[in-house]
C-alpha positions in Angstrom: -15.8 -4.0 -0.1 -12.1 -4.5 0.1 -9.8 -2.0 -1.7 -7.7 -3.5 -4.4 -3.9 -3.0 -4.6 -1.7 -3.6 -7.6 1.8 -4.4 -6.3 4.5 -3.1 -8.7 8.0 -4.4 -8.1 11.2 -5.7 -9.7 11.1 -9.1 -11.3 14.0 -9.6 -13.6 16.5 -7.4 -11.7 18.2 -9.8 -9.3 16.9 -13.2 -8.3 13.4 -13.7 -9.7 12.5 -16.2 -6.9 13.5 -13.7 -4.2 11.6 -10.9 -6.0 8.4 -13.1 -6.2 8.7 -14.0 -2.5 9.1 -10.3 -1.6 5.9 -9.5 -3.5 4.0 -12.3 -1.8 5.2 -11.1 1.6 3.8 -7.7 0.9 0.6 -9.1 -0.4 0.2 -11.1 2.9 0.6 -7.9 5.0 -1.9 -6.1 2.9 -4.4 -9.0 3.4 -3.8 -8.8 7.2 -4.9 -5.1 6.9 -8.0 -5.9 4.9 -6.9 -5.1 1.4 -7.2 -7.3 -1.7 -3.8 -7.3 -3.3 -3.1 -8.2 -6.9 0.3 -10.0 -7.1 1.4 -9.8 -10.8 4.5 -11.8 -10.0 2.4 -14.9 -9.6 2.5 -14.9 -13.3 6.0 -16.3 -12.8 4.4 -19.7 -12.2 2.0 -19.3 -15.1 4.9 -18.5 -17.4 6.8 -21.7 -16.2 3.8 -23.8 -17.1 2.9 -21.9 -20.3 5.5 -19.5 -21.6 4.3 -16.4 -23.3 5.8 -13.4 -24.9 6.9 -10.6 -22.6 4.5 -8.3 -24.2 1.6 -10.6 -23.2 2.4 -10.3 -19.7 2.8 -6.4 -19.9 -0.6 -6.1 -21.6 -2.2 -8.3 -18.9 -0.6 -6.3 -16.1 -1.8 -3.0 -17.7 -5.4 -4.4 -17.5 -5.0 -5.1 -13.8 -3.4 -1.8 -12.9 -6.4 -0.1 -14.3 -8.8 -2.3 -12.4 -7.2 -1.7 -9.0 -8.0 1.1 -6.6 -4.3 1.9 -6.0 -0.7 0.8 -6.8 2.0 0.0 -4.2 5.4 0.5 -5.8 8.1 -1.5 -3.9 11.7 -0.5 -3.8 14.1 -1.8 -6.5 15.0 -1.1 -10.1 12.3 -2.0 -12.4 11.4 0.0 -15.7 8.3 -2.2 -16.0 7.0 -1.3 -12.5 7.9 2.4 -13.1 5.7 2.2 -16.3 2.8 0.7 -14.3 3.0 3.6 -11.9 3.0 6.1 -14.8 -0.1 4.3 -16.2 -1.8 4.5 -12.8 -1.1 8.2 -12.4 -2.3 9.0 -15.9 -5.6 7.4 -15.0 -5.9 9.1 -11.5 -5.0 6.0 -9.6 -3.0 6.7 -6.4 0.5 5.3 -6.3 2.1 4.7 -2.9 5.8 4.0 -2.3 5.6 2.7 1.2 3.2 0.1 2.7 2.9 2.0 6.0 1.8 5.1 4.2 -0.7 3.2 2.2 -2.2 1.5 5.2 -2.2 4.7 7.3 -3.7 7.0 4.5 -6.3 4.5 3.4 -7.3 3.8 7.0 -7.8 7.5 7.5 -9.9 7.8 4.3 -12.1 4.9 5.6 -13.0 6.9 8.7 
């Protein structure tokens, strides 16, 4: 079974389109290495079609953090992403700050 990875990254700091693309690029790399990434910034498109309150998105993201095996925190200023990492740690979910470290460590664990 593939391990699930919640990708935590900046959304509103800087250009949202660039931030979404960066998260999708990382998700693609994770898929190449056999992981099942959860890309919360895809909600950008859901929000465009059906706007919701900010708190709705936060609550949804929190559910997915707790469903994932690990969190990958990408670089960039994001109080929301930082809170996702705090939530993960509080529940014993490993947080990685580098994709190479995640891939290497999880590959070693699988052996």
